[in-house]
C-alpha positions in Angstrom: -25.5 34.9 -53.1 -26.9 32.3 -50.8 -30.6 33.5 -51.1 -30.2 32.9 -54.8 -28.1 29.5 -54.5 -25.0 30.9 -56.0 -22.1 29.2 -54.5 -18.6 30.6 -53.7 -17.3 28.9 -56.5 -19.2 31.6 -58.9 -18.3 34.5 -56.9 -15.3 36.7 -57.2 -14.6 39.5 -54.9 -12.1 42.2 -56.0 -10.9 44.6 -53.5 -10.0 47.7 -55.9 -11.7 50.7 -57.5 -13.1 50.3 -60.8 -11.3 53.1 -62.8 -10.5 53.8 -66.6 -7.2 51.9 -66.6 -5.3 49.9 -64.3 -3.3 51.4 -61.7 -3.4 53.8 -58.4 -6.5 56.1 -57.4 -7.3 58.5 -54.6 -10.7 57.4 -53.1 -13.2 59.1 -50.8 -13.6 56.7 -47.7 -15.3 57.0 -44.3 -18.8 57.0 -43.1 -20.7 54.8 -45.5 -23.9 54.6 -43.1 -24.2 58.6 -43.7 -22.6 59.0 -47.0 -22.9 57.2 -50.4 -20.3 59.2 -52.1 -17.5 56.7 -51.5 -15.9 57.2 -55.1 -12.5 58.1 -56.9 -11.4 61.8 -56.0 -11.4 64.4 -58.6 -7.6 66.5 -58.9 -8.9 69.3 -56.9 -10.1 66.9 -54.0 -6.8 65.2 -53.7 -5.0 68.6 -53.2 -7.5 69.5 -50.5 -8.2 66.2 -48.8 -5.2 63.6 -49.2 -4.1 62.3 -45.7 -0.4 62.1 -44.9 1.2 58.9 -45.1 1.4 59.1 -41.2 -2.2 59.8 -40.4 -2.4 56.5 -38.2 -5.2 54.1 -37.9 -8.0 56.3 -36.8 -11.3 55.7 -38.6 -11.6 57.7 -41.8 -14.1 60.7 -42.0 -16.3 61.6 -44.9 -13.5 63.6 -46.5 -10.6 61.2 -45.9 -9.2 60.0 -49.4 -6.9 57.4 -49.5 -4.8 55.9 -52.4 -6.0 52.5 -53.6 -5.6 49.9 -56.5 -7.6 50.5 -59.5 -8.7 48.1 -62.2 -10.3 48.6 -65.7 -13.4 46.8 -66.4 -11.5 45.3 -69.2 -9.1 43.9 -67.0 -12.2 42.6 -64.5 -13.9 40.9 -67.1 -11.1 39.8 -69.4 -10.9 36.2 -67.8 -14.7 35.6 -67.9 -16.1 34.5 -71.3 -19.6 35.8 -71.0 -21.2 38.3 -68.5 -24.8 38.3 -68.6 -25.2 41.3 -66.4 -23.0 44.2 -65.8 -24.5 46.5 -62.9 -22.6 49.8 -62.2 -23.2 52.3 -59.7 -19.7 54.0 -59.4 -20.7 57.3 -58.3 -19.8 59.8 -61.2 -17.0 57.8 -63.2 -19.5 55.9 -65.4 -17.2 56.7 -68.3 -14.8 53.9 -67.2 -17.0 51.9 -69.6 -15.3 53.7 -72.5 -11.9 52.3 -71.7 -13.3 48.7 -71.6 -15.6 49.0 -74.5 -13.9 46.1 -76.8 -13.9 43.7 -73.8 -17.6 44.8 -73.0 -18.8 44.3 -76.4 -17.3 41.1 -76.8 -18.4 39.5 -73.5 -21.1 41.7 -72.0 -25.1 40.7 -73.1 -26.6 43.6 -70.7 -25.5 46.7 -68.8 -27.4 48.7 -66.3 -25.6 51.6 -64.9 -26.6 54.3 -62.4 -25.7 57.5 -63.8 -24.8 60.8 -61.6 -24.1 63.5 -64.6 -25.4 65.0 -67.9 -22.1 64.5 -69.2 -21.7 61.0 -68.2 -25.2 60.1 -69.5 -24.5 61.6 -72.9 -21.1 59.8 -72.9 -23.0 56.3 -72.1 -25.6 57.0 -74.9 -22.8 57.7 -77.5 -21.0 55.1 -76.7 -23.5 52.1 -76.6 -24.9 53.5 -79.5 -21.7 53.4 -81.5 -21.4 49.6 -80.5 -25.0 49.1 -82.1 -26.4 48.5 -78.5 -30.2 48.6 -77.8 -31.5 50.8 -75.0 -34.0 49.7 -73.1 -34.2 52.1 -70.3 -33.0 55.7 -70.1 -33.9 57.8 -67.0 -31.6 61.0 -66.6 -30.8 61.9 -63.2 -32.4 64.5 -61.4 -35.8 64.2 -63.4 -39.2 62.6 -62.9 -40.5 60.1 -65.3 -43.9 58.1 -66.1 -42.5 54.6 -65.9 -44.4 51.1 -66.2 -44.1 51.2 -62.4 -45.7 54.7 -62.2 -44.4 58.3 -61.7 -40.7 58.0 -60.4 -38.3 60.8 -59.4 -34.9 59.9 -60.4 -31.9 61.2 -58.2 -29.6 58.7 -59.9 -30.2 58.2 -63.5 -30.6 54.6 -64.7 -29.6 53.3 -68.2 -30.1 49.5 -69.3 -28.4 48.0 -72.7 -28.6 45.4 -74.3 -26.0 43.8 -76.7 -27.8 42.2 -79.7 -24.5 40.5 -80.8 -24.9 38.0 -77.3 -28.5 38.7 -76.5 -31.6 38.0 -78.5 -34.5 40.0 -76.7 
């Protein structure tokens, strides 16, 4: 933020997971230097890896999941009249955008989302097309594409959408 001359009065840090709704979720934690999978845990992962309440203060390992606060995107952006760019890499829960679609459509100019499954990619395409948004980039995860920057193999996919109601491009 300092490199771009964005002062602390224009930054809000929120200590919560982004989820479909406000509440509590189980979240993978630990070993971020070796594993980029910090994400909301599935039901089966909760059963297999949830830590007991008396686990102590040991450093979390890769397979640790803990209960943490979650906020919906609608809640996060509700007090901002206009959001220029919503940039998400939320490790497989991209469909949280569906839960906040009314706020997103009313307040967000652009969305760039890193995708992690064919199902989520399809859901995002359906969502943004139904809102009348314009697709700028759509590169599916696990594929290789000719791009304006050359041939690129995408491990995560990338979708970029523009809201024509708020952004004239």
